[in-house]
N, C-alpha and C positions, 0 to 999 in steps of 0.2 A: 345340665340339661341332657336328657336321654338321647337326643338325636345329634349331639355334638360329639364327633369322633376326634381323637388325637393322633398326631403323627401318621397321617395318611399319605402314601406315595402318590404323587401327582402324575407321573409319567403315563400310567394306563388310561388316564382320563383325557389325554391329549392326542391329537393326530400325529404329532411329532414323536410321541413316545419318549419324551425327555422331561426330566424334572425331579426335584427332590421331594422332601416331605412338607406337607402343609401342617403347621402346628395345630390347627383346628380345621375340621371339615364337616360340612353338613349338607344333606340333601333335603330340599323342600319341594312340596307339591302344590302349595297354594299360598294365598296372600297371608293367611294367619300364621302359617309356619315361618314364612319369610319375616314377618314382623317380629315373631318370637326370637329368632336367631339374631336379628339385627339389634334388638333391645339387649340381648345378652352380650353381643360384641361391644356395644356402646358402654355397657356397664363394666366390661372387662378392659375397655380402652385398647382394643385390638383392631387393626385395619381389616377391611373386607374386600374380597375380590369375587366377582360373580362369574362363574364358569358356565358357558353354554355347551356347545358340542365339542369344545376342546381344539378347534382349529384356530389358526391365526394367533396363536399364543405360544410363547416359549418361557417356561419356568426355569429359574436358576437351579443349578445342582444343589444349592443350599435350601431350595424350597421356598416357602412363603411363610414368614413369621406373623401370621394372622389367621383369619378365618376365610376359607374358600367355600363358597356356597354354590352348589349345583342345583339349578332350577329344573324341575321335571314336569311342570305343568305343560300340557300339550293338546288342549282342546281348541276347537275353532267353531265359529258361527258364520253362516252364509246368509247374506241378504242381497238378492239381485246380483249386481256385479261387485259387491263389497264382501270382503272376508276379514273377520276379526280373528286373529291367531294369537294364542298364548306364546309367551317368550320361549318356552321350552320346545315348541313344535319345530321339527326339523324342516329346513328349507325344502328338502326333497318332497316332503309330504304336502307342504303348501303348494308346490308346483303341480303335484299330481291332482290335487283338488281343483286348482284353477283350470287344468286341462279338461278334467271331467265336466266342468261347467261351461266349457267353451270360452274361457276368458283369456284374453291376450295381454301382454305387458310384463310377463314374468319368465319368458322363454330363456332369457339370458342366464337364469339361475341354475340351469341344468348342470349337474356334476359338482356344484359348490357344496361342500360339507358345512356343518354348523346349524345353528338354530336361528329362529326369528329374532330373539333378543340380541344375540351376538351380531347378526347381520345389520340390524337397525343401529346398534351402538357404533359399529365401525363403518356404516354406510357401504356395505359390501356391494361389489358390482363386477361386471364383466361385459365384454363386447360393446363398450362405450355407454352402457347403462348402469344404473345402480338403484339401490333400495329407495332412495329419496324420490325417485320418479314415480313410485306407486304407493308410498305411505301417505295416508291421510291424517292419522293421529296416533299417539302413543300413550298407553296407560302406564303411569309411573308411581312407584313407591319411593318416598323420600325418607331415608334413614334418619335424617337430622331431627325430624319431628313426627315420624311415623304416619305422615299424611299420604293420601292417594289422590292423584290428580290426573287430568287428561291434557296432554300437550298437543297443540295443533302442529302442523308441519313446520310453520315458521319458528315456533318455540323450540323445535329440535335442533335448530342451527346446523343443519347438515352442511358438510363440506367434503372435499375429496378424501375419502376413507376415514371419515370421522363425523362426530356430532357432539352436542352438548353433553351427552352421556359418557363420552369417551374419557374425559378427564375429570369427571365428577363422580366419585365413588358413592356419594350419598343418593344419587338418582339411579334407581334400579328399574329396569324395564319389565313390566308385567305382561305386556302384550301390545299388539299394534293392529291398527285397522288399515287394510289395503284396499285401494280402489283400482279395479282393472277395467278393461273395455271388452265388450262382447266381440268375439271374433269368429273366424271360420276354423272349425276343428281340424280340417285337413291342412290348412296353411300353418296353424299353430304347431301341429305335430311335425310338419316338414321342417319348420324353423328350429325346433328342439333337436331334431335329428342332425341338422347341419351344425348347430352349436356343439352338440355332444361329440361329433366327429372331430371338430377343430380342437376341442378341449383334450380329447384323448391323444392327439398328436403332441401335446405339450406336457400332459400330466397323466400318469397311470394311477388308477385308484388304489393299487396295492403299495404305493410309496408311503413311507412314514415322513410326513411333510406338513408344515404349517400352512402352506399356500404360498402365494407370492410374498417373498420376504421384504422386498423394498417397494416403496411407492414409485410410480413413474414420475418423471420430472415435468411439472407443468411449466409451459413457457411463461405464464403470468406470475410464476413464483418470484418472490422478492429475491433479488440478487442474480437472477438469470438474465444475461445480456444476449438476447436472441440474435441480433445482427452480428455480434462478435463471434458467437458460436458457429453460426452458419458460414461465416467467412473463413474461419480458421479450421473447421472440421467438416469437410465435404460429406462425410458419412452421415451427418445429421440432417442433410437436406431432404431426405425422404420423409422427415417429420415436420417439415416447414409449414405445411398446411394442416397439420393435426394439432390438437390441443396439448399433447404431451409427447415427450421423448420416452421410448420404451427402455426401461432399465435392463430388461432381459437382453435387448440388442446390445447395449453398452457393455455388459459383462461378457457376452459372447464375442463381441468385436475385439475385446482386450485379451481374448484367448484364455478365459478363465473357466470355460466349461470343463467339468471333470476335475477341477481343482479340489483337492481333498486334504482335510486335517482330521486325523483319527477316523471315525466313521461318519463324519459330516462331509458332504460332497455337493458341489454345484452340479445341478442336473444337466445331463447331456441333451435332454429333450428341450428344455426351456431354462435358460440361464438365470431366470428370475426366481427359480425354486432352489432351495437348499434341502437336501434329503438326509435322512438318518438311515444309514445302511444296516443298522441293527443295534449297535452299541455306542452310538454317539453321545457325548455329554454336551451340556449347554456350553461348557467352556470351549469345546471344539467348534461349535457353531459360531460362537462370538469371535473366536480367533479368525475364522473364515470371513465373517462379516466385516471385521476390522480391516482385514487385508483388502477386501473388495472395495470398501469405502475409501481407503487410502489411495488405491490405484486409480479409481475414478476421479478423485479430487486432484491428484497429481497431474492427470492429463487434461481434464476439462475445467477444473477450478470451481466445481460445485459439489456440495455434500449430498450424499444419498440419505434418505430418511426411511426408517423401518416402517413397514406396514404391519408386520407381526408385532404384537404387543409383548414387551419384555417385562416379566414379572419377577420380583425378588432380587433384582441385580443392584 
């Protein structure tokens, strides 16, 4: 196929700027092109990974022994307080459109990189809100039988930083319908400004970073004994009335800010972020991740779970 490339370096396509070669790589702009490359991959018996804006992902130094598909569809349709957005539309552009229309419910997305498809797949969120709060439905291409269907919100099985699409490579997001509420433009802009300021305090846009590397710890998570943890670790009492323990706090509390292996380093601004100072390898990042997870487990007795998707490991 003329649009299937071979041995494409993945690092430039990610916000981490890390990653080896994709054995096969394709850029698609519409449903027909997506169907074509999926049929090709099925015939060749190679796995597929859908790449959005390149955030929240870490590719192995060995790359990906399959087909990486980058979706570039980026149209949107507006109907009253509803916006249907293609999977390839940047979240920033969706936010701009919502603000123009005086729609509220998406202010939390300011400063979050990535695309609509990636955000829906990973149920991206910030400031206590997430995509599932405003998604009404998702248009889906199924690689298994080349069918297209519309999933309602319940069928998406959203959970904290995940969805049905997260672990099913056959289900590819084509676009999503968002329902917002009409709001006051001045209040919306004020909230965005406040969120942007708070985000800038913990994350600088010029960093090479995938985003928050670990999921925060939900008190309701299986294996978490809240009473035991609050009794034995007074530093956790500040999270007693919140749904989650901040992993950034845990890493910071253990003195791991600025911990560095190669060019991979724990951010000094927010310990939940791991940065690439320029020439970090995935190996360096994973060594740092392993060390952090071991330290946290040794002290608190629970395991951290990656929010960043690890591909090719």
